[in-house]
C-alpha positions in Angstrom: 65.5 48.5 123.3 64.7 51.4 126.1 66.4 54.5 126.0 69.4 55.3 128.0 69.2 56.5 131.6 72.1 59.0 131.5 72.8 61.0 134.9 72.2 64.4 134.0 75.0 66.3 132.4 74.8 69.9 132.2 74.4 71.5 128.6 74.6 68.0 126.8 71.3 67.2 126.3 71.5 67.2 122.9 74.7 64.7 122.7 72.7 62.8 125.3 69.9 62.1 123.1 71.6 61.6 120.1 73.7 59.0 122.0 70.3 57.5 123.6 68.5 57.4 120.2 71.4 55.0 118.8 71.4 52.6 121.6 67.6 52.5 121.5 67.3 51.8 117.7 70.3 49.2 118.0 73.0 51.4 116.2 76.0 51.8 118.5 78.8 52.5 116.2 82.2 50.5 117.1 84.1 53.5 117.0 83.0 56.9 117.9 84.7 60.4 118.3 83.8 62.8 120.5 85.1 66.4 119.6 84.7 69.7 121.2 86.5 71.9 123.8 88.0 70.6 127.2 86.0 70.8 130.1 82.4 70.1 128.8 81.9 66.6 129.9 83.0 64.7 126.6 85.0 62.1 128.8 82.4 61.5 131.5 79.7 61.1 128.7 82.0 58.8 127.0 82.3 56.6 130.4 78.6 57.0 131.2 77.7 55.7 127.5 80.1 52.7 127.5 78.6 52.0 131.2 75.1 51.5 129.7 76.9 49.2 126.9 77.9 47.2 130.1 74.7 47.2 132.1 72.7 44.2 133.1 70.1 46.2 134.6 66.4 47.0 132.8 67.4 50.9 132.8 70.6 51.4 131.4 72.8 52.7 132.9 71.5 51.3 136.0 74.3 52.4 137.9 73.5 49.3 140.6 74.7 46.1 138.8 77.5 44.4 139.2 79.0 46.2 135.9 77.9 49.6 136.6 79.4 49.4 140.3 82.4 48.1 138.8 82.8 51.2 136.1 81.7 53.7 138.5 84.8 51.9 140.8 87.4 52.0 138.0 87.6 48.2 138.2 85.7 46.8 135.0 87.9 44.5 133.6 87.3 45.1 130.2 87.6 48.8 129.8 90.4 50.6 129.0 91.3 54.2 129.1 94.5 56.3 128.1 95.2 59.9 128.3 98.1 62.4 127.9 101.4 62.3 130.2 102.8 65.1 132.2 104.1 66.1 128.8 100.6 66.6 127.2 100.9 63.9 124.7 99.8 60.3 124.6 102.8 58.4 123.6 103.2 55.3 121.1 105.7 53.3 123.5 107.9 51.1 122.5 107.0 47.7 120.5 108.9 45.1 123.4 107.7 46.9 126.5 104.5 48.4 125.9 104.3 50.7 128.7 101.1 51.3 130.7 98.9 54.1 129.4 101.1 54.1 125.8 99.0 53.6 122.7 101.0 49.9 122.1 99.8 48.9 125.6 95.8 49.7 124.7 96.1 47.8 121.6 97.7 44.9 123.4 94.8 45.3 125.8 91.9 45.3 123.3 93.6 42.6 121.5 92.7 40.3 124.3 89.6 38.0 124.7 87.2 40.3 126.8 85.8 38.3 130.0 82.0 39.9 129.5 82.0 39.9 125.4 81.9 43.1 125.4 84.8 45.5 125.6 85.2 49.1 125.6 88.3 51.8 125.4 88.5 55.4 125.9 91.5 57.4 124.2 91.2 60.7 125.7 93.3 63.2 123.9 93.6 61.6 120.6 94.7 64.6 118.8 97.9 64.7 121.0 98.9 61.3 119.6 101.5 61.6 116.6 100.6 60.5 113.4 102.5 57.0 114.0 100.1 56.6 117.2 97.1 57.5 115.2 98.0 55.4 112.2 98.6 52.2 115.0 95.3 52.4 116.0 93.5 52.3 112.6 93.5 48.7 112.1 91.4 48.5 115.4 89.1 51.1 114.5 88.7 49.5 111.0 88.4 45.8 112.4 87.1 46.0 115.9 86.2 42.2 117.2 82.4 41.5 117.9 81.1 43.5 120.8 83.8 46.2 121.0 83.9 49.8 121.1 86.4 52.7 121.3 85.8 56.3 121.7 88.2 58.7 120.8 87.6 62.3 122.5 89.7 65.7 120.5 89.7 69.0 121.3 90.1 69.6 117.6 89.5 68.0 114.6 92.7 69.6 112.7 95.1 67.3 114.2 93.5 63.9 113.8 94.3 61.9 110.8 91.5 62.0 107.7 91.5 58.3 108.1 90.4 58.2 111.6 87.7 60.9 110.8 86.3 58.9 107.9 85.6 55.7 110.4 84.4 57.2 113.2 81.1 58.8 114.1 80.9 62.1 115.5 79.4 63.5 117.9 80.1 67.2 118.3 80.4 69.2 121.6 80.2 72.8 122.2 81.1 74.9 125.3 78.9 74.8 128.0 76.4 77.9 128.5 77.4 80.8 131.0 74.0 79.7 132.8 75.4 76.1 133.2 78.6 77.2 133.9 77.6 79.2 137.0 75.2 76.7 138.0 78.0 73.9 138.2 80.4 76.1 139.9 77.9 77.2 142.3 77.8 73.0 143.0 81.3 73.3 143.3 81.6 75.8 146.2 82.1 78.6 144.7 80.2 82.0 145.7 78.1 83.9 143.3 80.6 86.6 142.5 83.2 83.9 142.0 81.1 81.9 139.6 79.9 84.8 137.6 83.5 85.8 136.9 84.8 82.6 136.3 82.3 81.6 134.2 82.6 84.7 131.9 86.2 83.9 131.7 86.9 80.3 130.9 84.9 79.9 127.6 82.5 77.5 128.5 85.0 74.7 130.2 84.6 73.7 133.7 88.7 72.5 133.5 89.4 76.2 132.6 87.2 78.2 135.2 88.9 75.5 138.2 92.1 76.4 137.1 91.8 80.3 137.0 89.9 79.9 140.4 93.7 80.4 141.5 94.6 83.7 142.1 98.1 83.5 141.8 97.9 81.3 138.6 95.2 84.1 137.5 97.9 86.8 137.9 100.5 84.8 136.2 98.9 84.5 132.9 97.5 87.9 132.9 101.5 89.0 133.2 102.3 87.3 130.5 99.1 87.9 128.2 99.7 91.6 129.2 103.5 91.7 127.9 101.7 90.3 124.3 99.2 92.8 124.4 101.2 95.9 125.2 103.5 94.7 121.7 100.4 94.2 119.7 99.4 97.7 121.0 103.1 98.9 119.7 104.1 99.9 122.9 107.4 98.2 123.6 109.1 94.9 122.7 107.9 91.7 123.1 109.0 90.3 126.6 107.4 86.4 127.5 108.5 83.6 129.6 105.8 81.0 129.5 108.0 78.1 131.0 106.6 78.5 134.3 103.0 78.1 132.9 103.6 75.2 130.7 104.8 73.5 133.7 101.8 74.4 135.7 99.0 74.1 133.2 100.9 72.0 130.2 101.0 73.4 126.4 97.5 72.3 125.9 96.0 73.9 128.3 97.7 77.3 128.4 97.1 77.5 124.7 93.3 77.0 125.5 93.5 79.7 128.2 95.0 82.2 126.1 93.0 81.4 123.3 89.8 82.2 125.4 91.0 85.0 126.8 91.6 86.8 123.3 88.6 85.3 121.9 86.9 87.4 124.8 88.6 90.5 123.6 87.4 90.0 120.4 83.8 89.4 121.2 84.4 92.9 123.4 85.1 94.5 120.1 82.4 92.8 118.0 79.6 93.9 120.8 81.4 97.8 120.7 83.0 97.7 124.0 86.2 99.5 123.1 87.1 100.8 126.5 88.3 99.5 129.6 85.6 100.5 132.1 83.8 97.1 132.2 86.5 94.5 131.8 87.6 94.5 135.6 90.8 92.9 136.2 91.3 91.6 132.8 91.6 95.2 131.5 95.5 95.2 131.0 94.9 92.3 128.3 92.6 94.5 125.9 93.7 94.9 122.5 92.0 98.0 120.6 92.4 96.3 116.9 89.9 94.0 115.9 92.4 92.9 112.8 95.4 92.4 115.1 93.4 90.2 118.0 92.1 87.9 115.1 95.5 87.5 113.6 96.8 86.4 117.0 94.1 84.1 117.7 95.3 82.6 114.1 98.3 82.3 116.0 97.4 80.7 118.6 95.7 77.9 116.3 98.2 77.7 114.2 100.8 76.9 117.2 98.0 74.2 118.6 98.0 72.5 115.7 102.1 72.0 115.7 102.1 70.7 119.5 101.7 67.4 118.3 104.8 68.0 116.1 106.8 69.3 119.4 106.7 72.8 118.3 107.7 75.3 120.9 105.9 77.7 122.0 107.6 80.5 123.1 109.9 80.6 119.6 107.1 80.0 117.6 105.0 82.8 119.6 107.7 85.3 118.7 108.3 84.5 115.4 104.6 84.6 114.8 103.8 87.4 116.8 106.1 89.3 114.7 104.1 88.5 111.3 101.3 89.4 112.8 102.7 93.3 114.0 104.1 93.9 110.3 100.4 92.3 108.9 98.6 95.1 111.0 100.8 98.0 110.2 
């Protein structure tokens, strides 16, 4: 078998080479887990990988055979994909209706005989599914039909059941480098200055960079985080209202952005940047206490883990922040 002919994806050469080697050696696992930050190319690579599996050309994916063209158009009859809904979760769905986009709908599609002899599925956000939903896909992962492949995508392994983790071949993705981010953003039409600023703020995620390119949204995020920063600095009471941002971004993306912001704060502290002189428009968010920043990042990560249990961000944030403040005194 030849190596796969992946279309270039910034910053993911290691992952592409690993997947290509699996295919070349005839060792493609039926169940795989792609894990890493949002916006770094996991879903794009998952689709390319399955395109290569389905491809009828010599250099896979050839991008010209009927299977490749159908995958590119989203019309391949044996490819299925589900992702979080507007509430930020993948619902399990009812046993009777099996609503499109739900876990039970996907399992129904995967149980049918494939037209081509090989089927593929992508679950983009397995970590947003409830334990019940994850348990429902376990049998399909354990006993896949011959020629079937399923790729699970997660931003965090902490919210994936151990039984699923133990049965999947894992491919880990990291944040894109600042260099790759700048190049990608320039390709998307951003100026040099915009690309530089967004590459620094986004934590290596193209998705986050594009979200933060909206100045009104960026100012709204800054306003809420500034209130948190003032509280952590001991300057008044905590007053946050995240409802508008939750509607615009979803809980997962909002928490991701906040985590990126305060991780950058922590990086500044570790680099010895204890003043606001070089922090531009984000200087009002700078906390000069390394311990408090560390604890607050842990708070955000704990809230993120609880989202699958419908944890309320605002209430959890207020309760946990009080603990951070007291522990830091």
